[in-house]
Steps between C-alpha positions, in 0.01 A plus 500: 500500500739347751859419411582304814801720576567819690497826306877533541563146375273563202691821419835320522378220273364751249828695496701182448271403214569835335873452558494152339318642199750784464793260524346268245443780248852639554653156455292436190600834351869426556471143373342619176764766434327816622705741705206620704168375625338803338638416154385141536156607619459740208601236244278238664201735494561584134517133395249337737258788543514519879755559771690200639312537829157512334589202285626304802194583709271387218692174465478440876125567499452265206705230673301542825174445310610155384 
């Protein structure tokens, strides 16, 4: 599979994607009253049945199929 970018550019884009995800989860944890991303993630998993990342990835895949 070809991405149309250099390996270094691909790596940079992938790292920035991970950084955006981490920021989003941290911001969501703070906005919902959790003191840490870990506490939020644990509560989310207990209620929803999957980690925030797994849930998000499933939602993205479902959206891409439409």
